[in-house]
C-alpha positions in Angstrom: -30.6 4.9 1.7 -30.3 6.9 -1.0 -27.8 6.2 -4.0 -25.5 8.7 -3.4 -25.2 8.2 0.3 -24.9 4.7 -0.5 -21.8 5.3 -3.0 -20.3 7.6 -0.1 -20.7 5.0 2.7 -18.9 2.3 0.2 -16.2 4.8 -0.6 -15.6 5.8 2.7 -15.3 2.2 3.9 -13.0 1.1 1.0 -10.6 4.1 1.9 -10.4 3.5 5.5 -10.0 -0.4 4.8 -7.5 0.4 2.1 -9.7 -1.5 -0.3 -9.5 -5.0 1.4 -13.1 -4.8 2.4 -15.7 -3.3 0.2 -19.3 -3.6 1.7 -21.3 -5.8 -0.9 -24.6 -5.3 0.7 -24.5 -1.7 0.3 -23.2 -2.1 -3.8 -26.2 -4.4 -4.7 -29.1 -3.0 -6.3 -32.0 -4.7 -4.6 -34.0 -7.2 -7.0 -37.1 -5.6 -8.6 -39.2 -6.5 -11.3 -39.2 -3.8 -13.9 -41.9 -3.4 -16.9 -40.5 -3.3 -20.3 -42.5 -2.2 -23.5 -41.8 -4.4 -26.4 -40.9 -1.7 -29.6 -43.2 -4.7 -31.9 -45.8 -4.8 -30.0 -47.9 -3.1 -27.0 -47.5 -6.3 -24.7 -45.9 -5.4 -21.5 -43.6 -8.1 -20.3 -41.9 -8.4 -16.8 -38.2 -9.0 -16.5 -36.0 -9.3 -13.3 -32.5 -8.6 -12.8 -30.5 -10.9 -10.3 -27.4 -9.5 -9.0 -25.1 -12.6 -8.2 -22.6 -11.6 -5.2 -19.4 -12.3 -6.0 -16.8 -12.7 -2.9 -13.4 -11.5 -3.1 -10.7 -14.1 -2.5 -9.2 -13.4 0.8 -5.8 -11.2 0.6 -3.4 -11.4 3.5 -3.0 -8.0 5.0 1.0 -8.8 4.5 0.9 -9.6 1.2 -1.2 -6.4 0.2 1.2 -4.2 2.3 4.1 -5.5 0.8 3.0 -4.8 -2.5 2.5 -1.3 -1.7 5.6 -0.9 0.2 7.4 -1.9 -3.2 5.2 0.5 -5.1 6.2 3.1 -2.5 10.2 2.4 -2.6 10.2 2.7 -6.8 8.0 5.8 -6.5 10.5 7.4 -3.9 13.5 6.3 -6.3 11.8 8.0 -9.4 12.6 6.8 -12.7 16.2 7.8 -12.9 17.2 6.2 -9.7 15.1 3.1 -10.2 16.0 2.1 -13.7 19.7 1.4 -12.4 19.3 0.1 -9.0 15.6 -1.7 -9.2 17.2 -5.3 -9.9 19.6 -5.3 -7.1 16.6 -3.6 -4.9 14.0 -6.4 -5.6 16.8 -8.9 -4.7 18.6 -7.6 -2.2 16.5 -4.9 -0.2 13.2 -5.7 -0.8 13.0 -9.5 0.8 14.4 -8.1 4.0 11.9 -5.0 4.0 9.1 -8.0 3.6 10.8 -9.7 6.3 10.8 -7.2 9.0 7.1 -6.5 8.0 6.4 -9.8 8.3 7.5 -9.8 12.3 5.8 -6.6 12.6 2.4 -7.4 11.5 1.9 -10.2 13.7 0.4 -10.0 17.1 1.3 -11.7 20.2 -0.5 -15.1 19.0 1.1 -15.1 15.6 -2.0 -13.8 13.8 -1.8 -10.9 11.2 -2.9 -7.4 12.1 -5.3 -6.2 9.8 -5.4 -2.6 11.3 -1.9 -1.5 9.7 -1.5 0.8 6.7 1.0 2.5 4.9 1.7 6.0 4.3 1.3 7.3 1.0 3.6 10.0 0.4 7.6 9.5 0.3 9.5 12.7 1.2 10.8 14.1 -2.4 14.4 15.9 -2.8 16.9 14.6 -0.2 14.3 13.9 2.5 14.9 10.1 4.1 11.2 8.8 4.3 10.4 6.1 2.1 6.8 5.1 4.1 5.6 4.6 7.5 3.5 1.3 8.8 0.8 3.0 10.5 -1.5 1.4 13.5 -5.0 3.0 12.6 -6.6 2.0 15.8 -3.8 3.8 18.1 -3.3 6.2 15.3 0.4 6.0 15.5 3.4 5.2 13.7 4.6 1.5 14.0 7.9 1.6 12.1 9.5 4.1 9.9 11.5 2.9 6.7 13.8 5.3 5.8 16.8 5.5 2.9 19.4 8.1 3.2 22.3 9.0 0.5 25.8 8.3 2.0 28.9 9.7 0.5 32.0 8.0 1.4 35.3 9.6 0.1 37.4 7.5 -2.7 34.1 4.9 -2.7 31.4 7.1 -4.1 27.7 7.3 -3.0 25.5 4.5 -1.6 21.9 4.2 -0.5 21.3 3.0 3.0 18.2 1.3 3.5 17.1 1.4 7.3 13.9 1.5 9.6 13.1 2.5 13.0 11.0 1.3 15.6 8.3 2.9 18.2 9.5 0.5 20.9 12.6 3.0 21.0 10.9 6.2 20.4 12.7 5.7 16.6 15.9 6.4 17.6 17.7 3.3 16.4 18.7 2.7 13.0 18.3 -0.8 12.1 20.1 -1.9 9.1 18.4 -3.2 6.0 21.1 -2.8 3.5 22.9 -0.7 0.8 23.3 -0.4 -2.4 25.8 1.5 -4.4 25.0 4.0 -6.9 28.3 5.7 -8.5 31.0 7.8 -7.9 28.7 10.6 -9.5 26.4 12.4 -7.2 22.5 10.7 -7.6 19.8 12.6 -8.8 17.3 14.2 -5.9 14.5 11.6 -5.1 11.6 11.2 -7.2 12.9 13.0 -10.4 
């Protein structure tokens, strides 16, 4: 196969599997002997290059998606919001998000499902979407994680984290938790 076709195939497979699998058979160069001229003399030497195959350690898909989820939430909040609520988010909200993802990412036999992924673009401005867990085989959303702004008179502004499941057509809000912001209006998402 031509070199550029190999590169495209490797990138496509890595992209589709979210980097969990990179085909090493396509990335290896063939072991071959190449003649090399010695600059001191005109004697040709034969040298061979050996590529050692390094197998990546097994990464649990749930752990990889959990890390991706944390990245997406912090990206959604943006630097102005996350600098004030990041500690409370990591201690209160993130463990509950991970718990929900643990239960969703298991099949009937209790085995982890590896064909789930997370959407890349959280909504900015005043939108609620943080990320969606997506089933690549069925090509549909499984869980939608959202955060909305709640203004309670005399209490102030809160961030309400919740999720929706596809089992009820994303109708019901399942509470994850809330974080208090301030009496002042919070900035837009991703600012």
